C-alpha positions in Angstrom: -22.2 59.6 -126.5 -20.0 60.5 -123.5 -16.5 61.4 -124.7 -13.6 62.2 -122.3 -12.2 65.7 -122.1 -9.1 64.5 -124.0 -11.2 63.0 -126.8 -13.2 66.1 -127.1 -10.0 68.2 -127.3 -8.6 65.9 -130.0 -11.9 66.2 -131.9 -11.8 70.0 -131.7 -8.2 70.0 -132.8 -8.9 67.8 -135.8 -11.9 69.8 -136.8 -9.9 73.0 -136.7 -7.2 71.4 -138.8 -9.9 70.2 -141.3 -11.3 73.7 -141.5 -7.8 75.2 -142.1 -7.2 72.7 -144.9 -10.7 73.4 -146.5 -10.1 77.1 -146.3 -6.6 76.8 -147.9 -7.9 74.7 -150.8 -11.5 76.0 -151.2 -11.5 79.4 -149.5 -14.5 78.4 -147.3 -14.1 81.4 -145.1 -15.2 83.5 -148.1 -18.8 82.2 -148.5 -18.7 78.6 -147.3 -18.4 78.9 -143.5 -22.1 78.5 -142.9 -22.2 75.3 -144.9 -19.2 73.8 -143.1 -20.6 74.9 -139.7 -23.9 73.2 -140.6 -22.1 70.0 -141.6 -20.1 69.9 -138.4 -23.2 70.7 -136.3 -25.0 67.8 -137.9 -22.3 65.4 -137.0 -22.0 66.7 -133.4 -25.8 66.3 -133.0 -25.6 62.8 -134.3 -23.3 61.9 -131.5 -25.1 64.0 -128.9 -22.2 66.4 -128.4 -23.3 69.7 -127.0 -22.3 72.7 -129.1 -23.4 76.2 -129.9 -23.2 78.3 -133.1 -21.3 81.6 -132.9 -22.3 84.2 -135.6 -20.5 87.4 -136.3 -23.2 89.6 -137.8 -23.8 92.9 -139.7 -20.6 94.1 -141.2 -22.4 96.6 -143.4 -19.2 98.2 -144.7 -18.3 94.9 -146.4 -21.8 94.2 -147.6 -22.9 97.5 -149.1 -25.5 96.0 -151.4 -27.2 94.1 -148.6 -29.0 95.7 -145.7 -27.6 93.3 -143.1 -25.7 90.0 -143.5 -24.1 87.5 -141.2 -20.3 87.7 -141.6 -19.0 84.4 -140.2 -20.3 81.2 -138.6 -18.4 79.1 -136.2 -19.1 76.1 -133.9 -18.2 76.2 -130.2 -18.0 73.0 -128.1 -15.8 71.9 -125.2 -14.8 75.5 -124.6 -13.2 75.5 -128.1 -14.0 77.5 -131.2 -14.1 75.6 -134.4 -13.3 78.1 -137.1 
């Protein structure tokens, strides 16, 4: 699907608003960001919208009991980070 730059910007804005709302109500940025990123990625793939996944990794001081863990997952498309 070919979306205009404006429509991609609107989509990115709406997805960020959705993520803010989900985090406010369900605290997804404390253990659910990978699931939400996967759901967004699945929808973007369905409509052939190019994206990448940005992963912050290895914050050992916060994950003492784990050797190494990914800290936060985000989607990037249309030069916008979906957080």
